[in-house]
C-alpha positions in Angstrom: -36.0 -104.5 -18.4 -36.1 -103.2 -21.8 -33.2 -104.5 -23.7 -33.2 -106.9 -26.5 -31.8 -110.7 -26.6 -28.8 -110.1 -28.0 -30.2 -112.9 -30.3 -32.9 -110.9 -31.4 -33.7 -109.9 -35.5 -34.3 -106.1 -34.5 -30.4 -106.3 -32.6 -29.0 -107.2 -36.3 -26.0 -104.2 -37.0 -23.0 -106.3 -37.2 -21.3 -105.1 -40.5 -24.8 -103.0 -40.8 -28.1 -102.8 -40.6 -29.5 -104.3 -43.5 -33.4 -102.9 -43.1 -32.0 -99.3 -42.7 -30.2 -99.9 -45.6 -32.3 -101.5 -47.9 -35.0 -98.3 -47.0 -32.5 -96.1 -47.5 -31.6 -97.3 -51.0 -35.3 -97.9 -51.5 -35.9 -94.2 -50.9 -33.0 -93.0 -52.8 -33.9 -95.0 -56.0 -37.5 -93.4 -55.6 -36.0 -89.5 -55.8 -33.6 -90.7 -58.4 -36.5 -92.0 -60.4 -39.0 -88.8 -59.6 -36.9 -86.7 -61.3 -36.3 -84.1 -59.0 -33.0 -84.4 -58.6 -31.8 -81.7 -60.9 -34.0 -79.5 -59.2 -32.7 -80.7 -55.8 -29.3 -79.7 -56.5 -30.4 -76.0 -58.0 -32.1 -75.9 -54.6 -28.6 -76.8 -52.7 -26.4 -73.9 -54.3 -24.6 -71.2 -52.4 -27.0 -68.3 -52.6 -24.0 -65.8 -51.5 -20.1 -65.6 -51.6 -20.2 -66.3 -48.0 -22.2 -69.4 -48.0 -19.6 -70.6 -51.0 -16.7 -70.1 -48.7 -18.9 -72.1 -45.8 -19.5 -75.2 -47.8 -16.2 -75.2 -49.3 -14.6 -75.3 -45.8 -17.3 -77.1 -44.3 -16.4 -80.3 -47.6 -12.2 -79.7 -47.1 -12.9 -80.6 -43.0 -15.1 -83.5 -43.7 -12.5 -84.8 -46.6 -9.6 -84.7 -43.7 -11.7 -87.1 -42.2 -12.3 -89.6 -45.2 -11.0 -93.0 -45.0 -9.3 -92.3 -48.9 -6.6 -92.1 -50.6 -4.7 -89.3 -52.0 -6.0 -89.9 -56.0 -9.4 -90.5 -54.7 -9.9 -94.3 -54.3 -11.7 -95.9 -51.0 -9.9 -99.5 -51.8 -6.1 -98.1 -51.8 -7.0 -96.4 -48.2 -8.2 -99.3 -46.8 -5.1 -101.1 -48.3 -3.0 -98.6 -46.7 -4.7 -99.1 -43.2 -3.7 -102.8 -43.7 -0.4 -102.1 -44.7 0.0 -99.3 -41.7 -1.8 -102.2 -39.0 0.2 -104.9 -40.7 3.8 -103.1 -40.1 2.5 -101.5 -36.6 2.7 -105.3 -35.6 5.7 -106.1 -36.6 
C-alpha cells in the first residue's frame, strides 16, 4: 500500500527525528571544523542598503513568531506558556 507500519524504525518522529538530528549535528561539526565559517559569514553580508533593510525586516518577522521571552531566553518563554495554559484551564 506504500505506507509504513506505525511501529517501524523509519517512523520514529515523536520528539524529533533522531537520524536527521545526528546528520545535522555531524554536518554542522564538519563545517565548523573546516574553517569556512568566517568566509560564509562574509558571503552572507548584505551587498546594499536595500538588502540590509530586507534582511532586518525578515529577522524582525521571524522574531515575532519565535518562542522566547523579551530577555531572549527560551526557557522563560516556555514557562510562561505553561503558566498561561494553567491559568486558562482554571
